[in-house]
N, C-alpha and C positions, 0 to 999 in steps of 0.2 A: 624598281628595283636598286638597291644599294650594293655598288659591287666596288672591292677594295683589290688595287692591282700594288702588289709588293714585288719592286725590284732595285738594286742598287744603281743600274744603269739607267740615267734620265732621259736618255733616247729611247730605249727600248721601253720603258714605262710609258711614255708619252705616245709612242705608236700604237703599242696595245690600248691606252686608254681612249686615243681618236678612234681606233676602229671599234671601238664597243660603241662609243658616242655615236659613231655614222650609223651601226645598227639599231640606232632607238633607244639606248641606255643612257639616260640624263644622269644619273647619280652615279658617275664613276669616279673613284678617289684613288690617290697615289701617295705610296710610301717607299720611302728610299732605303728603309733598314727594317729587320723585325721589331727592334724596340720602339720605332716611328709607328709600326703596325699595330703592337699590342697597346700602344696610347689611343690608337684612334678607333680600335676594337672593345675599348675601355676594361683590358684585362688588367688588374693592379697585379698584387704579390698573393692576393686571396682568390678562391676560387669564385668565378661571377657566374648567378644565378638569375639574373634578371634575361629581358629580351635582348638579343642578340642585336648590333646595329649595323651590320651588313648581312648580305643576302648571299654573297657567295665571294671567296677569296682565292684570287690567282696570286701563286705564291713564286718567286723564283727560286731555284734550288742552288744555285751558286750565290752567296752573299758572304762580306765580310761580317766578323765578329760572330755573328750565329745564322747559321745557313738556314735554307728552307726544311730541310727535313726536321732539325731542332724547332723550328720554328712552328711547323705543322703539328707537332707531337704537344708543344707548350698550348697552342689551341684547343686541342682536340681533348686536352685537361681540363678545361674548364665548361662547367656544364651546358650551359647556355650555348654553346660552339661545337657541340658534339655532333649534332646534325646539318651543321651548315656546309656546305660542297666547298671542298679545298681543291682546286688546281695545279697543279704543279706547272712551273714551265722551264723547261731544260734544254741544251743544247743537245745536238745528235751525237757528241764524242763523250756524253755523259749519262747514257741511259742506263749504266749499271747502277747508278745512284736510285732508280725508280722504284727497284726492288723496296727498299729501305723507306724511301716516300710512302709507299703505299701501305706497309707495317705502321707507319707513323700515324697514319689516317686519312691519306691522300684518295680523293676519289676517281680522280682523272688526270692526264696531262695534256699537252701539246708541246710542239718542239719550236724552237728558234731557228731562223727567223721565223715570227708568228705568221702564219696565212691568215688571214681575214675570214675568210670564208669557214675555215676549219675551226677558228676562234670561237666566232659567232653561234656554230653547231653546239660546239661541247659547252660554251655558257648555257644555250637554250637546253639542251638535254639535260643538264645538271640543275635547272632551275626546277624544270617539268617535274623531275623527280623529287626534288625536294616539296614542291606544293604537293604533289600526289603523297607523300609520308606523312604532312601536316594536315591533310583531309582526312586521311586513315586515323591519326593522331585524335582528330577533332570527333570522329566516329565513335572510338573508344572511349573517349571523356562523355559522350554522349550517354552510351551505354551504362558506364561507371556511375553517372548520375542518374539514370533509370532505376539502377538497383542499389545505390546508395543507402536509402533507407530500409531496406529490406531485414527482419529478422527471419529466425526459421519459420515462423508462421506464415508471414505474409509472401515469403518466396515461392510456397507452394500456389500462389495466387497467379503466378507469370510463368512458372518451370514445370512441362512435363516431367512426374516423378520418374515414369518409367525410361523416357529416353532421355532425361538432362537436356532437352532443349526447349527454349523457351514455347510457350502455349501459344495458341493461334490469336488470344485475347491480347497477349502482349506484343506480338508481332505487329496487328492491328492498330497497338498503341502507338507502338514506335513509328511505323509509317505515317500515322495522321498527325504525327507532332511538325510535320513538315521539314523542309530544307533550312538549312541554317545559314544560306546564304540568299540574298534578294533575286539572285538570277536562276537560270536553270541549271538542272544538273542530270549527268545520265545515270539513269537507274536501270538496272535487269532484273525481273524476278523470274526465280525458276522454279515450278512447281512438279513435286513427286508424288506419285499417287499409287500405293500399292494395288495392284489388280483384284477385286473381287476379295477384299478381306472383310466385307459383311459378310458373304456367304460362308467364309472361315468362322467368323464369329457364331453365325446361327448353328453351324453343324458342329462345331468343335468347343465353341464357347469362348468368353472374353479372354481368359488365361493363353489359349492358344494364338489369338488374334493380336493381344498385345505382347507375346513373345518375338511374333514377327516383326512388329513395329521396333522394337528394341535394337534387334540385329539390323533391320535396315538403316536404323538410324545412327546406328555406329558406323555403318560403311560411308555413310552419308558425311560424318564429321570425319572420317579417316581422309575423304577424298578432298574435302575442304579445307582443311586445317591449317594450310600455306597461304590460303586466300582470306581477305579482309571480307569476309561475309557475315550475314547474320540469319542463322538458322531457326526455324519453329515447326513444331510437328502438332497436327489435330487428332484427335481420336480415332476420326474416322480413315486414319492410315496416309492422310496428307502431310508432306514435308515441303515447307515453304523455306526457299533459298534468296535472300536478297542482296544483290551484289551493285552496290555504287559505284561507279566509274569503272564498268567493266561493259564491254561493247556487245552487242547481239552476237556475234561470231565467237567471242571468247567464252560468252555464257553458253551457247549452245553446245560448245566443246566440253563445258564443264558438265552440263546436262547428260551428254553422252557418258563422260567417265563414270558419272553416278550410276547409270543406269547399269554400266557394265559391272561395276564393283557389286550392285544388287545380284545382278545374273550370277558373280563368281561365288554368293554365298550358297549357291545351290539348295537352297529350302524346298525339300520334297513337301509338295503338297496337292491331294487331287482336284482341289477347288479351282484351280488355275486352269484357263481353257488355254490361252497361246503356248503354255509350254508345260512341262511337268514339274516346273520348280518355280518359286515365286516370282513375278514379273512386277514391273512398274511402268506406267505410263508417264509421261513428262511433257511439261509447256515452258518454253521461253518467251518471255514479253519483255521488249526494250523499248526504253523511248527515252526522250529529254523530258522531264518534268520540271513543274515548278509548284510548291506548296503540298500540304498533306492530303487535299483531295485527289489530288492526280496522283499521287503514290498511292492510293489507296484503290482507286481506278483500274490503277496497273496490277496489282494484287489481283483482283477480281476478275479481270481479264485472265491472267494466269491460271487462276484455279479453275475457270471456265473451260479453258484450253485443255488441261489435264483432265477434267471429267468426261470433256468430249472425247478425247483420246481412249479414255477406260472403257467407254459406252461403245466405241467402235469396235470392240475385240481386244482392246491393252497392247501393252509391251510395244508401245511407239512413241515418239516424240513429235511434238508439232510447235511450231512458231506462228501462234496467232498473230494476224495483221492489227 
């Protein structure tokens, strides 16, 4: 990790650099002014669009010529540095400036004299958040690449027209592509199965079954809208939610939220046994996986778990081992 410490006080700057190196960060650089920092960041008079040269910036608020707040705003104005964490360094008697610093784009702050434990904790948290954002952006690009060649006809091959979600084939292809990285990744798969939808299809027809699926899919989208997940629908009423980098506990909470949202729809139907309204069974499977085959196996296990829950009476959630 490349870290840049910007402080006009040489003593303060060197103490901060030493603390970071002591915490295991080797690439720690110092700048005595905003102008020097801009040169080290590769920021000239025009907007920079290349890859950032540092991973995190620690920026003193009080500096001559250009203070840290103005420097923060200038860094943020360049495209390549819009997401690089900036931690402001301030004295306790200058806390009022922090509001302006956050408006300028700062992510966090620490106070002088710098506490080594607090410093390393804030830096690690900021770098962890940056890594998560980068991984989510990579997933988004992966999906964009997946659909970039679509036209109106080919889109129907991958998207369920009624629900607007990916179809099962697209989900399986997405998982089978494997991980982008060489190592393992945390993956949670949530399966939500509308109970006794086949019975609805037999007694009331395909249109009635699809109408239920459309409403359920809308509820799923509403719950998962703010989370970086991928969802797909199968025609048998099964909805798959793939949640990278989400723990088993968080995935279980998401599944329960989805089931609650479906219950709140209160769609009356005499075919449902566990209640007078549409209900859903769910399964959550989480594991660290490596490669496409392990991701697909996780999907199959989750599908089997939801089907088992539905067969045992429905309206329940399981977490298969």
